[in-house]
C-alpha positions as CSV (number, residue, x, y, z in Angstrom):
1,X,0.0,-0.5,0.1
2,X,1.6,3.2,-0.8
3,X,0.6,6.0,1.5
4,X,-0.7,8.9,1.6
5,X,2.5,10.9,4.1
6,X,0.2,14.0,5.3
7,X,-0.5,11.4,8.2
8,X,0.8,9.3,10.4
9,X,1.8,5.9,8.8
10,X,-1.1,4.6,12.1
11,X,-2.9,6.1,14.4
12,X,-0.8,8.1,17.4
13,X,-1.2,6.0,21.2
14,X,-3.9,8.0,22.7
15,X,-3.8,8.4,26.5
16,X,-2.3,4.8,26.7
17,X,-4.4,4.0,24.4
18,X,-3.2,1.6,20.5
19,X,-5.2,-0.9,19.6
20,X,-3.2,-1.3,16.1
21,X,-1.6,-4.4,17.0
22,X,-1.7,-7.8,16.5
23,X,-4.6,-9.7,17.9
24,X,-3.8,-13.0,17.7
25,X,-2.6,-13.9,21.2
26,X,-0.2,-16.7,19.6
27,X,1.8,-15.0,17.7
28,X,4.8,-13.6,19.8
29,X,4.0,-9.9,18.2
30,X,0.4,-9.5,20.2
31,X,0.5,-6.5,21.1
32,X,3.4,-5.4,19.9
33,X,1.7,-1.7,18.3
34,X,3.0,-1.0,14.6
35,X,5.2,2.3,14.3
36,X,3.4,5.1,13.5
37,X,5.5,7.5,12.0
38,X,7.3,6.5,8.5
39,X,10.9,7.7,9.8
40,X,11.1,4.5,12.4
41,X,12.0,2.5,9.5
42,X,10.2,-0.9,9.4
43,X,8.2,-3.0,11.5
44,X,7.0,-7.0,11.5
45,X,3.2,-4.9,10.2
46,X,1.9,-3.8,6.3
47,X,-1.0,-2.2,5.4
48,X,-3.4,-2.8,3.3
49,X,-6.3,-0.3,1.4
50,X,-6.4,2.9,1.2
51,X,-8.8,5.7,1.4
52,X,-11.8,4.1,0.0
53,X,-11.4,1.5,1.7
54,X,-11.1,-0.1,5.2
55,X,-7.5,-0.1,5.8
56,X,-6.2,-3.0,7.4
57,X,-3.1,-3.9,9.5
58,X,-1.1,-6.9,8.6
59,X,0.6,-8.9,10.8
60,X,3.8,-10.5,8.4
61,X,4.4,-13.0,11.5
62,X,1.3,-14.6,12.3
63,X,-0.6,-12.7,8.3
64,X,-4.1,-11.8,10.4
65,X,-5.0,-9.0,9.4
66,X,-6.6,-6.4,12.1
67,X,-8.2,-3.1,10.9
68,X,-6.6,0.4,11.5
69,X,-8.8,1.8,14.3
70,X,-8.5,6.0,15.8
71,X,-7.2,5.5,19.6
72,X,-8.3,9.2,20.2
73,X,-11.8,8.2,18.9
74,X,-11.4,4.8,21.2
75,X,-10.4,6.8,24.2
76,X,-13.3,9.5,24.4
77,X,-15.7,6.8,23.3
78,X,-14.8,4.7,26.6
79,X,-14.7,8.1,28.6
80,X,-18.2,9.0,27.1
81,X,-19.5,5.1,28.2
82,X,-17.3,5.4,32.0
83,X,-19.5,8.8,32.7
84,X,-22.3,7.6,31.7
85,X,-22.0,5.1,34.6
86,X,-20.1,7.9,36.7
87,X,-22.1,11.1,37.8
88,X,-20.5,14.3,37.6
89,X,-22.6,14.6,41.0
90,X,-20.1,15.0,43.2
91,X,-19.8,15.9,47.6
92,X,-17.5,16.2,48.8
93,X,-15.2,19.2,50.0
94,X,-15.9,22.7,49.1
95,X,-12.3,24.0,49.4
96,X,-10.7,23.7,45.9
97,X,-6.9,23.3,47.4
98,X,-7.4,20.8,50.4
99,X,-6.2,17.5,49.4
100,X,-9.8,16.4,50.0
101,X,-11.5,18.6,46.9
102,X,-12.5,15.5,44.9
103,X,-13.1,13.1,47.1
104,X,-16.4,12.1,47.9
105,X,-17.8,11.6,51.0
106,X,-19.1,8.3,50.0
107,X,-15.6,7.5,50.2
108,X,-15.8,7.1,54.4
109,X,-15.8,8.6,57.4
110,X,-11.8,8.8,57.5
111,X,-12.5,11.7,55.0
112,X,-15.3,13.2,56.1
113,X,-17.2,13.6,59.9
114,X,-20.7,13.9,59.9
115,X,-21.6,17.9,61.1
116,X,-25.9,17.3,62.2
117,X,-27.6,19.0,59.4
118,X,-29.0,22.6,58.4
119,X,-32.4,24.3,59.8
120,X,-34.1,23.4,56.3
121,X,-32.8,19.6,57.3
122,X,-29.4,19.1,54.7
123,X,-27.2,16.9,56.3
124,X,-23.7,18.8,56.9
125,X,-19.8,17.5,56.7
126,X,-16.7,18.0,58.2
127,X,-13.9,17.8,56.0
128,X,-11.0,16.3,58.4
129,X,-8.7,17.3,55.9
130,X,-8.8,20.9,55.9
131,X,-11.7,21.5,58.3
132,X,-14.4,23.2,56.1
133,X,-17.8,22.7,56.7
134,X,-19.9,22.6,54.3
135,X,-23.5,20.5,53.4
136,X,-25.6,19.1,51.0
137,X,-29.3,18.6,50.0
138,X,-30.8,15.3,51.9
139,X,-33.3,15.0,49.4
140,X,-33.2,13.6,45.7
141,X,-36.4,14.8,44.6
142,X,-36.3,18.6,46.7
143,X,-37.5,20.1,43.2
144,X,-39.7,17.4,42.2
145,X,-43.4,18.5,41.5
146,X,-45.9,15.0,42.3
147,X,-43.1,13.4,44.2
148,X,-46.5,11.1,44.5
149,X,-46.6,9.8,41.3
150,X,-42.5,9.0,40.6
151,X,-42.7,5.0,42.2
152,X,-45.6,5.0,40.0
153,X,-44.1,6.3,36.9
154,X,-41.3,3.8,37.3
155,X,-43.5,0.8,38.2
156,X,-44.9,1.5,34.6
157,X,-41.9,1.7,32.5
158,X,-40.7,-1.5,33.2
159,X,-43.5,-3.1,32.8
160,X,-44.4,-2.0,28.4
161,X,-46.1,1.2,30.3
162,X,-47.3,3.1,27.2
163,X,-46.2,7.0,26.9
164,X,-49.5,7.9,26.4
165,X,-51.1,5.5,28.3
166,X,-48.8,6.8,31.4
167,X,-49.8,9.6,31.7
168,X,-53.3,8.5,31.4
169,X,-53.7,6.5,34.5
170,X,-51.5,8.3,36.3
171,X,-53.0,11.7,35.4
172,X,-49.6,13.6,34.4
173,X,-48.7,15.8,31.5
174,X,-46.3,14.3,28.4
175,X,-43.6,17.2,30.2
176,X,-44.2,16.0,33.5
177,X,-43.5,12.6,32.5
178,X,-40.1,13.5,30.5
179,X,-39.3,15.2,33.6
180,X,-39.6,12.0,35.1
181,X,-37.8,10.4,33.9
182,X,-34.6,11.9,33.6
183,X,-35.4,12.1,37.2
184,X,-35.9,8.6,37.5
185,X,-32.8,7.7,35.3
186,X,-30.7,10.4,37.3
187,X,-31.1,8.3,40.7
188,X,-30.9,5.1,38.9
189,X,-27.2,6.1,37.5
190,X,-26.5,7.9,41.2
191,X,-27.3,4.4,42.8
192,X,-26.0,1.7,40.6
193,X,-22.4,3.6,40.4
194,X,-22.5,4.2,44.4
195,X,-23.1,-0.1,44.5
196,X,-20.8,-1.1,41.9
197,X,-18.6,1.4,42.3
198,X,-17.6,0.1,46.1
199,X,-17.8,-3.1,45.4
200,X,-15.9,-3.9,42.7
201,X,-13.3,-1.2,43.4
202,X,-13.4,-3.1,47.2
203,X,-13.6,-6.7,46.6
204,X,-11.4,-9.2,44.6
205,X,-13.5,-11.2,42.9
206,X,-11.8,-14.8,42.0
207,X,-13.9,-16.0,38.4
208,X,-15.9,-14.5,36.3
209,X,-17.6,-16.0,33.3
210,X,-19.3,-13.8,31.6
211,X,-22.1,-12.9,28.0
212,X,-22.2,-10.5,25.7
213,X,-24.1,-9.6,23.0
214,X,-26.1,-6.8,20.9
215,X,-29.0,-5.6,20.1
216,X,-30.7,-3.6,17.1
217,X,-33.1,-1.3,18.1
218,X,-34.8,0.8,15.4
219,X,-36.7,4.6,16.3
220,X,-39.1,6.1,14.2
221,X,-39.9,8.9,11.7
222,X,-40.5,11.9,12.7
223,X,-41.2,13.6,9.8
224,X,-43.6,13.7,7.4
225,X,-41.1,14.6,4.6
226,X,-38.8,12.0,5.5
227,X,-40.5,8.3,6.9
228,X,-36.6,7.0,7.2
229,X,-36.2,5.2,10.5
230,X,-32.9,5.5,12.6
231,X,-31.6,2.6,12.9
232,X,-29.1,2.5,16.5
233,X,-27.6,-1.0,18.2
234,X,-26.1,-1.9,22.0
235,X,-23.3,-3.9,23.5
236,X,-24.1,-6.3,26.9
237,X,-22.4,-7.5,29.0
238,X,-23.8,-10.4,32.0
239,X,-22.0,-12.3,34.3
240,X,-23.2,-15.8,33.2
241,X,-24.0,-16.9,37.3
242,X,-25.8,-14.4,38.5
243,X,-27.0,-12.4,35.8
244,X,-26.5,-9.3,36.6
245,X,-25.5,-6.9,33.9
246,X,-22.0,-5.2,33.7
247,X,-22.8,-2.6,30.8
248,X,-25.1,-1.6,28.2
249,X,-24.3,0.8,25.8
250,X,-25.6,2.6,23.0
251,X,-23.7,3.3,19.5
252,X,-25.0,7.1,20.4
253,X,-23.6,9.9,21.1
254,X,-26.6,12.7,22.6
255,X,-24.5,15.2,24.1
256,X,-23.5,16.2,20.0
257,X,-25.0,18.5,17.8
258,X,-24.9,17.6,14.3
259,X,-25.2,20.8,12.7
260,X,-21.8,22.0,15.0
261,X,-19.9,19.6,14.2
262,X,-20.3,18.9,10.7
263,X,-18.3,22.8,11.9
264,X,-15.3,21.7,13.2
265,X,-15.4,18.6,10.5
266,X,-14.9,20.9,7.8
267,X,-12.4,22.7,9.4
268,X,-10.2,20.2,10.1
269,X,-10.2,18.4,6.5
270,X,-11.8,15.0,8.3
271,X,-13.5,13.9,4.7
272,X,-9.9,14.3,3.3
273,X,-8.5,11.2,5.9
274,X,-9.6,8.0,5.9
275,X,-11.7,7.0,9.0
276,X,-9.1,6.0,11.8
277,X,-7.2,8.7,11.2
278,X,-9.9,11.8,11.8
279,X,-10.4,14.1,14.1
280,X,-14.1,12.6,14.4
281,X,-14.0,9.3,13.3
282,X,-15.7,7.7,16.0
283,X,-18.9,8.9,14.4
284,X,-21.1,9.0,11.2
285,X,-20.5,12.1,9.5
286,X,-24.1,13.0,7.3
287,X,-21.4,12.5,4.5
288,X,-21.0,9.0,5.3
289,X,-24.6,8.6,5.5
290,X,-24.9,10.1,1.6
291,X,-21.6,8.2,0.6
292,X,-22.9,5.0,1.4
293,X,-27.3,5.9,0.4
294,X,-25.2,7.1,-3.5
295,X,-23.6,3.1,-3.7
296,X,-19.7,5.3,-2.8
297,X,-17.4,3.0,-1.5
298,X,-16.9,3.9,2.9
299,X,-16.3,0.4,4.1
300,X,-15.4,-1.7,1.5
301,X,-13.0,-4.1,3.6
302,X,-9.5,-5.7,1.7
303,X,-8.3,-8.6,2.5
304,X,-10.4,-10.8,5.3
305,X,-9.7,-8.8,9.1
306,X,-9.5,-10.1,12.3
307,X,-13.4,-10.8,13.8
308,X,-14.4,-9.4,10.1
309,X,-14.3,-5.7,12.1
310,X,-15.1,-4.1,8.9
311,X,-19.0,-3.8,9.5
312,X,-19.6,0.0,8.4
313,X,-22.0,-1.0,5.4
314,X,-24.2,-3.1,8.2
315,X,-25.3,-0.4,9.4
316,X,-26.8,2.2,7.1
317,X,-28.5,2.1,3.9
318,X,-30.9,3.6,1.6
319,X,-34.4,3.5,4.4
320,X,-32.0,4.9,7.0
321,X,-31.0,8.6,8.2
322,X,-29.2,9.4,11.1
323,X,-30.7,10.3,14.2
324,X,-32.4,14.2,14.0
325,X,-31.0,14.4,17.6
326,X,-27.3,14.0,19.0
327,X,-25.1,11.6,16.6
328,X,-25.0,8.0,16.2
329,X,-21.3,6.4,17.2
330,X,-19.6,4.0,14.5
331,X,-20.2,0.4,16.7
332,X,-16.7,-1.2,16.4
333,X,-16.1,2.2,18.2
334,X,-19.0,1.7,20.5
335,X,-17.6,-1.9,21.0
336,X,-14.2,-0.7,22.0
337,X,-15.0,1.7,24.6
338,X,-17.4,-1.2,26.1
339,X,-14.6,-3.0,27.0
340,X,-12.3,-0.8,27.7
341,X,-14.9,-0.1,30.8
342,X,-15.4,-4.0,31.8
343,X,-11.1,-3.7,32.0
344,X,-11.7,-0.3,34.5
345,X,-14.2,-2.0,35.6
346,X,-12.4,-5.4,36.1
347,X,-9.1,-5.0,38.0
348,X,-10.1,-6.6,40.4
349,X,-11.1,-10.3,39.0
350,X,-8.7,-12.3,38.4
351,X,-9.9,-14.2,35.5
352,X,-12.3,-13.7,33.2
353,X,-13.8,-16.0,30.4
354,X,-15.9,-14.4,27.4
355,X,-18.4,-15.9,25.8
356,X,-19.5,-13.6,22.4
357,X,-21.6,-13.9,20.0
358,X,-20.4,-13.6,16.5
359,X,-20.5,-10.1,15.8
360,X,-17.8,-8.1,13.4
361,X,-14.7,-6.9,15.4
362,X,-15.8,-7.8,19.0
363,X,-13.4,-9.9,19.2
364,X,-10.9,-7.4,18.6
365,X,-12.2,-5.3,20.9
366,X,-11.4,-7.8,23.6
367,X,-7.6,-8.3,23.0
368,X,-7.3,-4.9,22.7
369,X,-8.6,-3.8,25.6
370,X,-7.6,-6.7,28.3
371,X,-4.1,-7.1,25.6
372,X,-2.3,-8.1,29.4
373,X,-4.8,-10.3,31.0
374,X,-5.2,-12.3,27.8
375,X,-0.8,-12.2,27.5
376,X,-0.9,-14.1,30.9
377,X,-3.9,-16.2,30.6
378,X,-6.1,-14.3,32.5
379,X,-9.0,-13.2,30.2
380,X,-9.8,-16.1,27.4
381,X,-12.9,-15.2,25.1
382,X,-15.1,-17.8,23.2
383,X,-17.3,-16.9,20.4
384,X,-20.7,-19.0,21.1
385,X,-23.0,-19.5,17.7
386,X,-26.8,-20.9,17.9
387,X,-28.7,-21.8,15.5
388,X,-31.8,-18.7,15.5
389,X,-34.0,-20.3,12.8
390,X,-35.4,-23.4,14.4
391,X,-39.0,-24.1,15.2
392,X,-40.6,-24.5,18.6
393,X,-40.6,-28.7,17.2
394,X,-37.1,-28.9,16.0
395,X,-35.4,-27.6,19.0
396,X,-37.2,-30.4,20.5
397,X,-35.8,-32.7,18.3
398,X,-32.4,-31.6,18.5
399,X,-32.7,-31.4,22.4
400,X,-33.5,-35.5,22.4
401,X,-30.4,-36.0,19.7
402,X,-28.3,-34.6,22.4
403,X,-29.1,-36.7,25.1
404,X,-27.6,-39.8,22.0
405,X,-24.9,-37.9,21.5
406,X,-23.4,-38.9,25.2
407,X,-25.2,-42.4,25.4
408,X,-21.9,-43.9,24.8
409,X,-20.0,-42.2,27.1
410,X,-22.6,-43.6,30.1
411,X,-22.6,-47.1,28.5
412,X,-19.2,-46.6,28.6
413,X,-18.8,-45.2,32.1
414,X,-21.9,-46.3,33.5
415,X,-20.8,-44.4,36.8
416,X,-20.4,-40.9,35.1
417,X,-22.6,-37.8,36.0
418,X,-24.8,-36.0,33.3
419,X,-21.7,-33.3,33.2
420,X,-18.8,-35.8,33.9
421,X,-19.7,-37.5,30.4
422,X,-20.1,-33.6,29.0
423,X,-16.2,-33.4,29.1
424,X,-15.9,-36.6,28.0
425,X,-18.0,-35.1,24.8
426,X,-15.6,-32.4,25.0
427,X,-12.1,-33.6,26.1
428,X,-12.7,-36.1,22.6
429,X,-13.7,-33.1,20.4
430,X,-10.1,-31.5,21.1
431,X,-8.2,-34.0,21.3
432,X,-5.3,-33.6,19.0
433,X,-6.1,-30.3,18.0
434,X,-2.9,-27.9,17.3
435,X,-3.5,-23.8,18.8
436,X,-4.3,-23.2,15.0
437,X,-7.1,-25.6,15.0
438,X,-8.6,-25.0,18.2
439,X,-8.8,-21.0,17.1
440,X,-10.7,-21.8,14.2
441,X,-12.9,-25.0,14.3
442,X,-16.3,-24.2,16.5
443,X,-16.6,-27.5,18.9
444,X,-20.2,-28.3,18.7
445,X,-21.8,-28.6,22.0
446,X,-23.4,-32.2,23.5
447,X,-26.6,-30.4,24.5
448,X,-28.7,-29.2,22.6
449,X,-31.4,-26.8,24.9
450,X,-34.9,-25.1,23.6
451,X,-33.0,-21.6,23.9
452,X,-29.6,-22.6,22.3
453,X,-30.0,-25.4,20.7
454,X,-27.0,-26.6,17.6
455,X,-24.9,-24.7,19.9
456,X,-20.7,-24.7,19.0
457,X,-17.9,-22.5,20.6
458,X,-14.6,-21.5,19.0
459,X,-11.5,-20.5,21.1
460,X,-10.4,-17.0,20.3
461,X,-7.0,-17.0,22.2
462,X,-6.2,-20.8,22.4
463,X,-3.0,-22.0,24.7
464,X,-0.9,-24.5,24.9
465,X,-0.6,-24.5,28.5
466,X,-4.4,-25.7,29.4
467,X,-4.9,-29.2,29.6
468,X,-8.0,-30.4,28.2
469,X,-10.0,-31.3,30.9
470,X,-9.5,-27.5,31.8
471,X,-10.3,-26.2,28.3
472,X,-13.6,-29.3,27.8
473,X,-14.5,-27.7,30.9
474,X,-14.7,-24.2,29.6
475,X,-16.2,-25.2,26.6
476,X,-19.4,-26.5,28.7
477,X,-19.9,-23.2,30.2
478,X,-19.6,-21.8,26.8
479,X,-23.4,-20.1,26.4
480,X,-25.2,-16.6,25.9
481,X,-28.1,-17.2,28.0
482,X,-27.5,-14.7,31.1
483,X,-27.0,-11.1,28.2
484,X,-29.6,-13.4,26.0
485,X,-32.5,-13.3,28.6
486,X,-32.1,-9.6,29.8
487,X,-32.2,-8.4,26.1
488,X,-35.4,-10.6,25.7
489,X,-36.6,-8.8,28.7
490,X,-35.8,-5.7,27.3
491,X,-38.5,-6.5,24.2
492,X,-41.0,-7.7,26.7
493,X,-40.9,-5.0,29.4
494,X,-39.8,-1.7,27.8
495,X,-42.8,-0.3,24.7
496,X,-40.3,1.5,23.4
497,X,-38.3,-1.3,21.7
498,X,-41.1,-3.5,21.1
499,X,-40.8,-6.0,16.9
500,X,-42.1,-3.2,14.2
501,X,-44.9,-3.4,11.9
502,X,-44.6,-4.1,9.0
503,X,-47.0,-3.8,5.7
504,X,-46.7,-4.3,2.2
505,X,-47.3,-1.0,0.7
506,X,-44.8,0.4,3.5
507,X,-41.9,-0.5,0.4
508,X,-39.7,-1.7,2.7
509,X,-40.2,0.5,6.0
510,X,-41.6,-0.4,9.1
511,X,-43.4,2.0,12.1
512,X,-43.0,0.4,15.4
513,X,-46.0,1.2,17.2
514,X,-44.3,2.4,20.2
515,X,-41.1,3.1,19.8
516,X,-39.7,6.7,20.5
517,X,-38.2,9.5,18.3
518,X,-35.4,10.2,20.6
519,X,-33.0,8.4,20.8
520,X,-31.5,10.2,23.6
521,X,-35.1,8.6,25.7
522,X,-34.7,5.0,24.5
523,X,-30.9,4.8,26.0
524,X,-32.2,6.3,29.3
525,X,-35.3,4.0,29.3
526,X,-32.2,1.0,29.1
527,X,-30.3,2.3,32.2
528,X,-33.0,2.3,33.9
529,X,-34.3,-1.2,33.3
530,X,-30.5,-2.4,33.9
531,X,-30.4,-1.2,37.4
532,X,-34.1,-2.1,37.7
533,X,-33.3,-5.6,36.1
534,X,-30.5,-5.9,38.6
535,X,-31.6,-5.2,42.0
536,X,-35.4,-5.1,41.7
537,X,-36.2,-7.8,39.5
538,X,-37.1,-11.0,41.4
539,X,-36.4,-14.5,39.5
540,X,-37.7,-17.7,40.8
541,X,-35.5,-18.1,43.3
542,X,-36.8,-14.6,45.4
543,X,-33.1,-13.0,44.7
544,X,-31.7,-10.3,41.8
545,X,-28.7,-10.3,40.2
546,X,-26.5,-7.9,42.6
547,X,-27.5,-10.5,45.9
548,X,-26.5,-12.8,44.2
549,X,-23.1,-11.4,42.9
550,X,-22.7,-9.7,46.4
551,X,-23.6,-5.4,45.5
552,X,-26.4,-6.2,48.2
553,X,-28.2,-8.7,51.0
554,X,-32.0,-8.3,49.4
555,X,-33.9,-7.1,46.6
556,X,-33.9,-3.3,46.2
557,X,-37.2,-1.6,46.6
558,X,-38.5,1.0,43.3
559,X,-38.7,3.4,46.8
560,X,-34.8,2.8,47.8
561,X,-33.5,4.0,44.1
562,X,-35.8,7.0,44.0
563,X,-35.3,8.3,47.2
564,X,-31.3,7.5,46.7
565,X,-28.6,10.1,48.1
566,X,-24.8,9.2,47.2
567,X,-23.9,10.4,50.8
568,X,-25.7,7.4,52.5
């Protein structure tokens, strides 16, 4: 590839992030970045592609390709996601010169002591570093009108309440409803941030087995003149043991004004650069939508890329448009941001096993965000594939067949348990396979259940230092059930994410009967539902995911979330 030398050979490191390296965990160049500037001399990488196609990095040692990414764009997306979980409201010492100025009162008694209340009932604190006394309003809903209906609105929202019907039932104006949604969202984020920050900072967790998948949402058109939908995607990760959902992130940034963004793009001539080298490369720009609708090559791939990282063309077509409010983020950057957020959250987790749906670029995002832990065998990743196009009868037939697969192992070893037979089946399936074969071959799971029929597993980070029995046990545990259950309940319990209504007269367009027009509302409802699901929605065991993982002792009432103040 003959590259324009007006920009770096590969995007430069930004805030400690450099993802442009070999992502094959068994290559000796894994995690070693390509040289960024031409004058630095040759390295082990060759660039392929060009301005009109995806620029990829080929490792000369193992032959694997990976798409170039903007490190600045990934860092900015990580920061956006991090800030979603860590609201800026900080109750701390007001003295800017004090060492406790940026230390929250929630950090404990070693920093602050309670100092009574003001006449208005607000809590007062004394800073133990500088002695300054300050107060904080102690009521979360102090400025809320119709406080009496907050709990009911919360309950209706997470039980498929339709916006107009909620207004009728509660007898409030639509503007009041959206104000309530903003308040409930704020309280949910404050509550979950406090609980999760304390838990993951204080606890050392031995193992996590987590599943990651994506879900698509379509928002309705808002104009008679332009009836194209807005299609967005979320990525979520859940613990397969407790069901706890660590994060659910939409490829949408509501804080960016699209017109102002286009002006900034013009000022720095971003359209003249390939996407990884752009200042604003993580966003879908107006010109990108136009180019794609005209069939121009904004993302035609060069040779096969790691995990099929090129995915630009999957997200726009002539029946889709950009959001009218906010800006759509490229999904590959949201994926990277999601996993960098998890890497930050899982710092004290000894080992993490990722079970990933086969989505473009998802393996590259894991390998980059957890680069050091992958290299040290503290993180493993597996693709999990299931057949989603089967009828109920076909699923039942496959479930019965699964029992026959294990019959030989039971016949030869009558004392085996179901679990032991499954492990023996998998040991036999992987025995003799080389590292390269393990990374390429899809191994069939010995059983087939109704939720995950015809399941196959592919090991993305194979190791030579693992015994076959250890590997077989990991294959046996591979599942997407936890995140898929959460996705199912999002569809069932949030009216704005119901399935579409289509008709022949719609010219391949779909009308989503109760869907929102503003993606920011959908984004907030996903946050609200994640907190409700983790802390309040009881399962058959009368417990909740947050209690099973150890963050709380029992299910949390909606009132407790709504009345939560960070100083408690």
